[in-house]
C-alpha positions as CSV (number, residue, x, y, z in Angstrom):
1,M,-23.3,3.9,-21.7
2,T,-24.3,7.1,-19.9
3,S,-23.9,10.7,-21.1
4,R,-25.0,12.1,-17.8
5,Q,-22.5,14.5,-16.2
6,I,-22.2,15.9,-12.8
7,K,-21.3,19.5,-11.8
8,Y,-17.6,20.3,-11.4
9,E,-16.6,16.7,-12.4
10,T,-13.2,17.7,-13.8
11,P,-12.2,20.0,-10.9
12,L,-13.3,17.2,-8.5
13,Y,-11.0,14.7,-10.2
14,A,-8.2,17.3,-10.1
15,L,-8.9,17.7,-6.3
16,A,-8.7,13.9,-5.8
17,F,-5.4,13.9,-7.7
18,L,-4.0,16.7,-5.6
19,V,-5.1,15.0,-2.4
20,A,-3.5,11.8,-3.5
21,L,-0.2,13.5,-4.3
22,F,-0.2,15.4,-1.0
23,V,-0.7,12.3,1.2
24,R,1.9,10.4,-0.8
25,L,4.6,13.1,-1.0
26,A,4.3,14.6,2.5
27,Q,7.4,13.7,4.5
28,L,8.2,11.0,2.0
29,G,11.8,10.8,3.0
30,A,11.3,11.1,6.8
31,V,11.3,7.3,7.5
32,P,14.6,5.5,6.7
33,L,14.6,3.0,3.9
34,T,14.3,-0.6,5.0
35,D,16.4,-3.4,3.6
36,A,13.8,-4.3,1.0
37,E,13.7,-0.7,-0.2
38,A,17.4,0.0,0.0
39,A,18.6,-2.9,-2.1
40,P,17.0,-1.7,-5.4
41,A,17.7,1.9,-4.5
42,L,21.4,1.1,-4.2
43,Q,21.3,-0.5,-7.6
44,A,19.7,2.6,-9.0
45,L,22.3,4.8,-7.4
46,R,25.2,2.7,-8.8
47,I,23.7,2.9,-12.3
48,S,23.5,6.7,-12.0
49,Q,27.2,6.7,-11.0
50,G,28.2,4.7,-14.2
51,E,28.5,1.3,-12.6
52,D,26.8,-1.9,-14.0
53,P,25.4,-3.8,-11.0
54,A,23.3,-6.9,-11.1
55,L,19.7,-5.9,-10.9
56,S,16.9,-7.3,-8.8
57,P,13.6,-8.1,-10.5
58,H,12.3,-4.4,-10.4
59,P,13.8,-3.0,-13.6
60,L,11.2,-0.2,-14.2
61,Y,11.7,1.1,-10.7
62,I,15.5,0.8,-10.7
63,L,16.0,2.4,-14.1
64,S,13.5,5.2,-13.7
65,T,14.9,6.0,-10.2
66,S,18.5,6.0,-11.6
67,I,17.4,8.8,-13.9
68,L,16.2,10.8,-10.9
69,F,19.4,10.2,-9.0
70,L,21.4,11.3,-12.1
71,L,19.3,14.5,-12.6
72,F,19.6,15.6,-8.9
73,G,23.2,14.5,-8.4
74,G,22.7,11.8,-5.9
75,G,20.2,9.6,-4.0
76,T,18.0,10.6,-1.1
77,N,15.2,8.8,0.7
78,F,12.7,11.2,-1.0
79,L,13.9,10.5,-4.5
80,A,14.1,6.7,-3.8
81,R,10.4,6.7,-3.1
82,L,9.3,9.4,-5.6
83,M,8.5,7.2,-8.6
84,P,6.0,4.9,-6.8
85,A,4.4,7.9,-5.1
86,L,3.8,9.7,-8.5
87,V,2.4,6.6,-10.2
88,G,0.2,6.0,-7.1
89,G,-1.2,9.5,-7.4
90,L,-2.0,8.9,-11.1
91,L,-4.0,5.8,-10.2
92,V,-6.9,8.0,-9.0
93,L,-7.5,9.1,-12.6
94,A,-8.0,5.5,-13.8
95,P,-11.8,5.6,-13.2
96,R,-12.1,8.1,-16.1
97,L,-11.1,5.3,-18.5
98,F,-14.3,3.5,-17.5
99,D,-16.8,6.3,-17.9
100,D,-18.9,4.1,-20.4
101,R,-19.3,1.5,-17.7
102,F,-19.2,3.5,-14.5
103,A,-21.6,6.3,-13.7
104,P,-20.0,9.7,-12.9
105,R,-20.9,9.8,-9.2
106,P,-19.5,6.4,-8.2
107,S,-16.5,7.1,-10.4
108,L,-15.7,10.2,-8.5
109,I,-16.2,8.5,-5.2
110,L,-13.9,5.7,-6.3
111,A,-11.2,8.3,-7.2
112,F,-11.3,9.6,-3.6
113,F,-11.3,6.0,-2.2
114,L,-8.1,5.3,-4.2
115,A,-6.6,8.6,-3.1
116,L,-7.0,7.9,0.6
117,D,-7.0,4.2,0.9
118,P,-4.5,3.3,3.7
119,G,-3.1,0.3,1.9
120,L,-2.6,2.1,-1.5
121,V,-1.1,5.1,0.2
122,A,1.3,2.9,2.1
123,I,2.7,1.0,-0.8
124,S,2.9,4.3,-2.9
125,R,5.3,5.5,-0.3
126,Q,7.6,2.4,-0.5
127,A,10.5,2.0,-2.9
128,A,10.1,-0.9,-5.4
129,S,6.6,-1.6,-4.1
130,P,3.8,-3.3,-6.1
131,M,2.2,0.1,-6.9
132,L,3.9,0.3,-10.3
133,A,2.5,-3.1,-11.3
134,I,-1.0,-2.4,-9.9
135,A,-1.3,1.0,-11.6
136,F,-0.1,0.0,-15.0
137,F,-2.2,-3.2,-14.9
138,V,-5.3,-1.1,-14.2
139,F,-4.4,1.5,-16.9
140,T,-3.9,-1.4,-19.3
141,I,-7.4,-2.6,-18.7
142,G,-8.7,0.9,-19.0
143,F,-7.1,1.5,-22.3
144,I,-8.4,-1.9,-23.6
145,N,-11.9,-0.7,-22.5
146,K,-11.3,2.5,-24.5
147,N,-10.1,0.4,-27.5
148,K,-6.7,2.3,-27.4
149,S,-4.4,-0.5,-28.5
150,Q,-1.1,1.4,-28.6
151,L,-1.6,2.9,-25.1
152,A,-2.7,-0.5,-23.8
153,A,0.4,-2.1,-25.2
154,L,2.7,0.6,-23.7
155,T,1.2,0.2,-20.2
156,A,1.2,-3.6,-20.5
157,A,5.0,-3.5,-21.2
158,L,5.5,-1.2,-18.2
159,A,3.4,-3.5,-16.0
160,L,5.6,-6.5,-17.0
161,L,8.7,-4.5,-16.1
162,S,7.3,-3.5,-12.7
163,G,8.4,-6.6,-10.7
164,P,7.2,-9.9,-9.4
165,S,3.8,-8.5,-8.2
166,I,2.4,-8.3,-11.7
167,W,2.2,-12.1,-11.8
168,L,-0.2,-12.1,-8.9
169,G,-2.4,-9.7,-10.8
170,L,-2.3,-12.0,-13.9
171,L,-3.0,-15.0,-11.8
172,I,-6.1,-13.3,-10.4
173,L,-7.2,-12.5,-13.9
174,L,-6.7,-16.0,-15.2
175,I,-8.8,-17.4,-12.4
176,A,-11.5,-14.7,-12.4
177,L,-11.9,-14.9,-16.2
178,P,-13.3,-18.5,-16.5
179,I,-15.2,-18.3,-13.2
180,S,-17.0,-15.1,-14.3
181,R,-17.7,-16.4,-17.8
182,L,-19.1,-19.5,-16.2
183,L,-21.4,-17.6,-13.8
184,F,-22.7,-15.1,-16.4
185,S,-22.7,-16.9,-19.7
186,R,-26.0,-18.7,-18.9
187,K,-27.6,-15.5,-17.6
188,E,-26.5,-13.7,-20.8
189,S,-27.8,-16.4,-23.1
190,E,-31.2,-16.3,-21.5
191,E,-31.6,-12.5,-21.9
192,T,-33.1,-10.9,-25.0
193,S,-31.2,-8.2,-26.8
194,D,-33.3,-5.5,-25.1
195,E,-32.8,-7.0,-21.7
196,K,-29.1,-7.1,-22.3
197,Q,-29.0,-3.4,-23.2
198,E,-31.1,-2.5,-20.1
199,S,-28.9,-4.7,-17.9
200,S,-25.8,-3.0,-19.3
201,N,-27.1,0.4,-18.6
202,N,-28.4,-0.2,-15.1
203,S,-25.6,-2.5,-13.9
204,P,-22.3,-1.2,-15.2
205,T,-19.4,-3.6,-15.0
206,T,-16.1,-2.2,-14.1
207,F,-12.3,-2.8,-14.1
208,L,-12.0,-6.4,-15.2
209,S,-15.1,-6.4,-17.5
210,P,-13.1,-5.5,-20.6
211,F,-11.1,-8.7,-20.1
212,L,-14.2,-10.7,-19.1
213,F,-16.2,-9.5,-22.1
214,P,-13.7,-8.0,-24.5
215,S,-14.4,-6.5,-27.8
216,S,-13.7,-9.0,-30.6
217,S,-12.0,-6.3,-32.7
218,F,-9.4,-5.4,-30.1
219,I,-5.8,-6.4,-30.8
220,L,-2.9,-5.4,-28.5
221,H,-0.4,-3.4,-30.6
222,P,2.6,-5.8,-30.8
223,S,5.2,-3.4,-32.1
224,T,4.5,-0.8,-29.4
225,F,4.7,-3.4,-26.7
226,I,8.0,-4.8,-27.9
227,L,9.6,-1.4,-28.5
228,T,8.5,-0.1,-25.1
229,F,9.7,-3.3,-23.4
230,L,13.1,-3.1,-25.0
231,L,13.7,0.7,-24.7
232,V,12.4,1.1,-21.1
233,G,13.8,-2.3,-20.0
234,T,17.3,-1.4,-21.1
235,L,17.1,2.4,-20.4
236,F,17.5,3.0,-24.1
237,F,20.1,0.2,-24.4
238,V,22.3,1.8,-21.7
239,V,21.6,-1.0,-19.1
240,P,21.0,-4.3,-21.0
241,G,20.7,-6.2,-17.7
242,G,17.3,-4.7,-17.2
243,L,15.8,-7.3,-19.6
244,G,17.2,-10.2,-17.6
245,A,15.9,-8.6,-14.4
246,A,12.4,-8.4,-16.0
247,F,12.4,-12.1,-16.9
248,S,13.7,-13.0,-13.4
249,S,10.5,-11.7,-11.9
250,I,8.8,-15.0,-12.5
251,P,11.2,-17.1,-10.4
252,A,11.3,-14.3,-7.9
253,F,7.5,-14.5,-7.5
254,I,7.6,-18.3,-7.1
255,A,10.5,-18.0,-4.6
256,G,8.5,-15.4,-2.6
257,M,5.9,-18.0,-1.9
258,G,8.5,-20.1,0.0
259,M,9.6,-17.2,2.3
260,P,8.3,-17.2,5.9
261,S,5.5,-14.7,6.7
262,E,5.0,-12.7,9.9
263,F,1.3,-12.5,9.2
264,T,-1.2,-15.3,9.6
265,R,-4.3,-15.7,7.5
266,G,-6.5,-14.3,10.3
267,M,-4.2,-11.2,10.6
268,T,-4.4,-10.6,6.9
269,V,-8.2,-10.5,6.9
270,L,-8.2,-8.6,10.2
271,S,-6.3,-5.8,8.5
272,L,-9.2,-5.1,6.2
273,V,-11.5,-4.6,9.2
274,I,-8.9,-2.3,10.8
275,Y,-7.8,-0.2,7.9
276,Q,-10.8,-0.3,5.5
277,P,-13.8,-0.5,7.9
278,F,-16.2,1.7,5.9
279,A,-15.2,0.4,2.5
280,L,-15.5,-3.2,3.8
281,L,-19.0,-2.5,5.2
282,L,-20.2,-1.0,1.9
283,F,-18.6,-3.9,0.1
284,I,-20.6,-6.4,2.1
285,I,-23.9,-4.5,1.6
286,G,-23.2,-4.2,-2.1
287,L,-22.3,-7.8,-2.4
288,V,-25.6,-8.9,-0.9
289,R,-27.6,-6.4,-2.9
290,G,-25.9,-7.2,-6.1
291,W,-26.5,-11.0,-5.9
292,M,-30.1,-10.5,-4.7
293,N,-31.0,-8.1,-7.5
294,N,-28.9,-9.8,-10.2
295,L,-26.7,-6.7,-10.8
296,R,-23.9,-8.1,-13.0
297,G,-21.4,-5.4,-12.4
298,M,-21.5,-5.7,-8.7
299,M,-21.5,-9.5,-9.0
300,I,-18.3,-9.4,-11.1
301,L,-16.6,-7.1,-8.7
302,S,-17.5,-9.3,-5.7
303,V,-16.2,-12.4,-7.5
304,V,-12.9,-10.6,-8.3
305,T,-12.5,-9.3,-4.8
306,V,-13.2,-12.7,-3.2
307,I,-10.8,-14.5,-5.6
308,S,-8.1,-11.9,-4.9
309,L,-8.5,-12.2,-1.1
310,L,-8.4,-16.0,-1.3
311,L,-5.2,-16.0,-3.3
312,V,-3.6,-13.5,-0.9
313,V,-4.6,-15.4,2.1
314,L,-4.1,-19.0,0.9
315,L,-0.9,-18.6,-1.1
316,P,2.3,-19.1,1.1
317,G,4.6,-16.2,1.8
318,R,1.8,-13.8,2.7
319,Q,2.7,-10.1,2.5
320,M,0.6,-7.1,3.3
321,A,1.6,-5.5,0.0
322,R,-0.2,-8.3,-1.9
323,L,-3.4,-7.2,-0.3
324,A,-3.4,-4.1,-2.4
325,W,-4.7,-6.2,-5.3
326,V,-7.8,-6.8,-3.2
327,L,-8.4,-3.1,-2.5
328,I,-9.0,-2.1,-6.1
329,P,-12.2,-4.1,-6.7
330,L,-13.2,-3.8,-3.1
331,D,-13.1,0.1,-3.3
332,A,-14.9,-0.1,-6.7
333,L,-17.8,-2.0,-5.3
334,A,-17.9,0.1,-2.2
335,S,-18.1,3.3,-4.3
336,L,-21.0,1.8,-6.3
337,E,-22.9,1.1,-3.1
338,L,-22.0,4.5,-1.5
339,A,-23.4,6.4,-4.5
340,R,-26.9,5.1,-3.6
341,H,-26.8,6.6,-0.2
342,I,-25.5,10.2,-0.6
343,A,-28.3,11.9,-2.6
344,V,-30.3,13.9,0.0
345,H,-33.5,15.7,-1.1
346,P,-33.8,19.4,0.1
347,D,-36.8,18.7,2.3
348,E,-34.9,15.8,4.0
349,R,-31.6,17.6,4.9
350,R,-32.4,18.6,8.5
351,E,-33.7,15.1,9.5
352,T,-30.8,13.4,7.7
353,A,-28.3,15.6,9.4
354,G,-29.8,14.9,12.8
355,V,-29.7,11.1,12.2
356,A,-26.1,11.5,10.9
357,L,-25.0,13.4,14.0
358,L,-26.7,11.0,16.3
359,T,-25.0,8.1,14.6
360,L,-21.6,9.8,14.8
361,F,-22.1,10.7,18.5
362,I,-22.9,7.0,19.4
363,W,-19.8,5.9,17.3
364,V,-17.5,8.3,19.1
365,F,-18.9,7.3,22.5
366,A,-18.4,3.6,21.7
367,W,-14.8,4.2,20.5
368,I,-13.9,6.2,23.7
369,G,-15.3,3.3,25.7
370,L,-13.3,0.8,23.6
371,A,-10.1,2.7,24.2
372,G,-10.8,3.1,27.9
373,I,-11.0,-0.7,28.4
374,N,-7.2,-1.0,27.9
375,F,-6.6,0.8,31.2
376,L,-8.7,-1.5,33.3
377,P,-7.8,-4.9,34.7
378,V,-9.7,-7.8,33.0
379,G,-12.5,-9.2,35.1
380,T,-13.0,-6.3,37.4
381,V,-16.3,-4.6,37.9
382,E,-15.2,-1.5,36.0
383,Y,-14.0,-3.6,33.1
384,N,-17.3,-5.5,32.8
385,L,-19.2,-2.2,33.1
386,R,-17.2,-0.7,30.2
387,V,-17.8,-3.8,28.1
388,G,-21.5,-3.6,28.9
389,M,-21.6,0.1,28.0
390,L,-19.9,-0.7,24.7
391,A,-22.4,-3.3,23.8
392,G,-25.2,-1.0,24.9
393,S,-24.1,1.8,22.7
394,L,-24.1,-0.4,19.6
395,L,-27.6,-1.6,20.6
396,L,-28.7,2.0,21.1
397,L,-27.5,2.8,17.6
398,V,-29.6,0.0,16.1
399,V,-32.7,1.0,18.1
400,S,-32.3,4.6,17.2
401,L,-32.2,3.9,13.5
402,V,-35.2,1.6,13.8
403,L,-37.2,4.3,15.6
404,V,-36.2,6.9,13.0
405,A,-37.3,4.5,10.2
406,A,-40.6,4.0,12.0
407,G,-41.2,7.6,12.9
408,W,-39.9,9.4,9.8
409,S,-38.9,7.1,6.9
410,I,-36.7,4.3,6.1
411,R,-34.9,6.5,3.6
412,I,-33.9,9.1,6.2
413,A,-32.7,6.4,8.6
414,R,-30.7,4.7,5.9
415,I,-29.1,7.8,4.4
416,G,-28.5,9.5,7.8
417,G,-27.0,6.3,9.2
418,V,-24.7,5.9,6.2
419,W,-23.5,9.5,6.5
420,G,-22.8,9.1,10.2
421,M,-20.9,5.9,9.7
422,A,-19.1,7.5,6.8
423,I,-17.7,10.2,9.1
424,G,-17.0,7.9,12.0
425,L,-15.5,4.9,10.1
426,G,-14.0,7.2,7.6
427,A,-12.1,8.9,10.4
428,L,-10.7,5.5,11.5
429,S,-9.6,4.8,7.9
430,L,-7.9,8.3,7.7
431,S,-6.1,7.6,11.0
432,G,-4.9,4.3,9.6
433,M,-3.8,6.0,6.4
434,F,-1.7,8.5,8.3
435,G,-0.1,5.7,10.3
436,S,0.5,3.3,7.5
437,A,2.0,6.2,5.5
438,G,4.6,6.7,8.3
439,L,3.4,10.2,9.1
440,R,3.4,9.3,12.8
441,G,7.0,8.3,12.7
442,A,8.9,5.0,12.7
443,N,8.0,4.2,16.3
444,A,4.2,3.8,15.5
445,P,3.7,0.1,14.5
446,E,1.5,-0.4,11.5
447,M,0.7,-3.6,9.6
448,W,1.2,-1.9,6.2
449,Q,4.7,-0.8,7.0
450,L,7.7,-2.9,5.9
451,P,9.4,-4.9,8.6
452,G,12.8,-4.0,9.9
453,I,12.7,-0.2,9.9
454,P,16.2,1.2,10.7
455,L,15.1,3.2,13.7
456,Q,18.4,5.1,14.3
457,A,19.7,5.2,10.7
458,G,20.0,9.0,10.8
459,L,21.9,8.9,14.1
460,V,24.3,6.3,12.7
461,R,24.9,8.4,9.6
462,D,25.5,11.6,11.6
463,T,27.9,9.8,14.0
464,V,30.0,8.5,11.1
465,S,30.1,12.0,9.5
466,Q,31.2,13.6,12.8
467,V,33.9,11.0,13.4
468,S,35.1,11.3,9.8
469,E,35.2,15.1,10.0
470,L,36.9,15.0,13.4
471,G,39.7,12.5,12.5
472,R,40.0,12.9,8.7
473,G,38.9,16.5,8.1
474,N,36.0,15.6,5.9
475,D,32.6,14.2,6.6
476,H,32.7,11.5,3.9
477,V,36.4,10.4,3.8
478,A,36.6,7.8,6.6
479,S,36.4,4.2,5.3
480,V,33.5,2.1,6.7
481,A,33.4,-1.7,6.9
482,I,30.2,-3.6,7.6
483,L,31.1,-6.8,9.4
484,G,28.8,-9.8,9.8
485,L,25.7,-7.8,9.0
486,D,23.5,-8.3,5.9
487,S,21.7,-4.9,5.7
488,P,21.4,-3.0,2.5
489,A,19.7,-0.3,4.5
490,L,22.9,0.3,6.4
491,E,24.9,0.5,3.1
492,W,22.3,3.1,2.0
493,A,22.5,5.1,5.2
494,L,26.3,5.3,4.8
495,R,26.4,5.6,1.0
496,E,28.3,8.9,1.1
497,N,31.3,7.2,2.7
498,P,33.5,4.4,1.1
499,V,31.7,1.3,2.3
500,Q,32.6,-2.3,2.0
501,V,30.9,-5.5,3.3
502,I,33.5,-7.8,4.9
503,A,33.5,-11.2,6.5
504,S,36.6,-10.6,8.7
505,I,39.0,-7.7,9.5
506,D,42.4,-7.6,7.8
507,P,44.8,-6.3,10.5
508,T,47.1,-4.8,7.8
509,A,44.2,-2.7,6.3
510,A,41.9,-2.0,9.2
511,P,39.1,0.4,8.2
512,D,38.5,3.7,10.1
513,I,35.0,2.6,11.2
514,V,33.5,-0.9,11.6
515,V,29.8,-1.6,12.1
516,A,29.0,-5.0,13.5
517,P,26.1,-6.8,15.3
518,Y,26.0,-6.3,19.0
519,E,26.5,-10.0,19.6
520,I,29.9,-10.1,17.9
521,N,32.7,-9.9,20.4
522,L,36.1,-9.0,18.8
523,P,39.0,-8.2,21.2
524,S,40.9,-6.6,18.4
525,L,38.2,-4.0,18.0
526,A,38.0,-3.3,21.7
527,S,41.7,-2.6,22.0
528,A,42.1,-0.3,18.9
529,Y,38.6,1.1,18.6
530,R,35.9,2.9,20.6
531,G,32.4,1.6,20.3
532,Q,28.9,2.9,20.6
533,D,25.7,0.8,20.4
534,F,22.6,1.8,18.3
535,I,19.2,0.4,17.8
536,W,19.1,-0.8,14.2
537,R,16.2,-2.8,12.8
538,Q,12.9,-2.6,14.6
539,T,9.9,-4.9,13.8
540,P,6.6,-5.2,15.7
541,A,6.1,-8.5,17.4
542,W,2.9,-9.4,15.5
543,G,3.4,-13.1,15.9
544,D,4.0,-13.0,19.6
545,A,1.1,-10.7,20.5
546,D,-1.8,-12.1,22.5
547,S,-5.4,-10.9,22.3
548,S,-4.9,-8.1,24.9
549,A,-1.9,-6.8,22.9
550,W,-3.9,-6.8,19.7
551,F,-6.8,-5.1,21.4
552,R,-4.4,-2.4,22.7
553,W,-2.9,-1.9,19.3
554,V,-6.3,-1.6,17.6
555,S,-7.4,1.2,20.0
556,L,-4.1,2.8,20.9
557,R,-1.6,1.7,18.3
558,E,0.8,0.2,20.9
559,M,2.6,-3.1,20.2
560,P,5.7,-4.7,21.6
561,Q,8.7,-4.3,19.3
562,N,11.6,-6.6,18.5
563,R,14.8,-4.5,18.2
564,E,18.2,-5.4,16.8
565,L,21.3,-3.7,18.2
566,I,24.5,-2.9,16.4
567,I,27.8,-1.4,17.5
568,L,29.7,1.3,15.6
569,W,33.5,1.0,16.2
570,A,35.7,3.9,15.4
571,K,39.5,3.9,15.5
572,S,40.8,5.6,18.7
573,E,43.2,7.7,16.6
574,L,40.3,9.5,15.1
575,F,39.5,11.3,18.4
576,L,41.2,14.5,19.6
577,D,42.4,13.0,22.9
578,E,44.4,10.4,21.0
């Protein structure tokens, strides 16, 4: 345990929290809801309107969002994503629950890692995402660490109500627990009591350590758990179906393993290199240092990270959102390692700043060369020259740091190199964070975005409103039928109009507007309706991309897109010339 404090610790945590909220709330409703987001959002909307729909296995999200819809008089994209964004922002405060195992400096660094991590930011901005399960799972471990049984029981109940993703977290725990005990029980038995205390002080264990080495006196408060589970899971007994939705998360998790995935194992691992380059580099360094120096805390974090990554990669039905479980221990170990490299003595500041600027300059030069390769034909003299310059710049960086270490000191070379890479690779991570958060728009393909973004959802909604106002005198009166198209996102986009999903058109009760796939050819529609095509779902062609396409995406964020077209048919009588 450490009583050491750092200056402005509380204000810096507040800054990390505000930064986390800003990047999660900025333009939160700009990108249309996908089908995966719209389905539970529609259920929340119907509950707020007094209906009793069947619930998908995300009861905490659905019930809490229904309260938001009820308070604000309707559903919007922003409100549909607000609850995960708020909980994701609160996650940055979780390191404070481990202040007896985590030194203040790495704890603060971890808070900023969690605030700006591209993957965590992305799922915080998605409706019904794993963020609720991840955050309440981490808070449960933190409260167990603090021996607060009632709060731990409360967050544990909320975690179990958060959806199928919680079972992946529990599976990681069940595998990490025996492996970690097996690895460290022998080491612990060989240490004397004084050595144990010294090891505990110098090598703080983090997040999973309360479960790996729990206090024998801790007991989860059963009445708080049951009461929270019943009250929150039924919205204070208003929606009894919430309990059934909670229990259905287990079969939903199992069924998710049988679903096809657009990401291969290699693509899943590659995403860590692309979106978390600096944290991944620090993790690798910390992993090697921890095992070489027998630092138990870093060893535990490395074991948990590797187990999490193996489960995400090897289990069928791979999803990028599952990779968020890997990011928590990865960022924790990275923050421990980074804390060793940021303390600069006053007499070293000029030399360290010079090395950092040199490192950053070489990184920028290398990145510009990497991006320029995309515009040159493969195999030409110019192409080979650019590749040689890229390799030469990386070699120059290594040689420069070696010369600094030989001429000044290894410490200056190490700290300056880390600062330069922190700025360079950190900028890449920030760029990935803005992209995965959707702040570049729906047309910028990112691996962390959900597939099937409704590209022209706003245009479809505006067209329906204009036709309805033109022919019926009100924006939201015209009846809409969705024919042969399974798309909750379309129902969500047209939620202000009376919408029904049909298998065929009844000639005696033809709707005002029909939305159908582009491939459906109905002569009855062509004779009585006027049609306009729209781009609907858009998904990057990850599986069809070759090496050159991937290279172009990494450097320029350009990737071929698969697009689905729909046709909006409106009755001819709704137009003025009829």
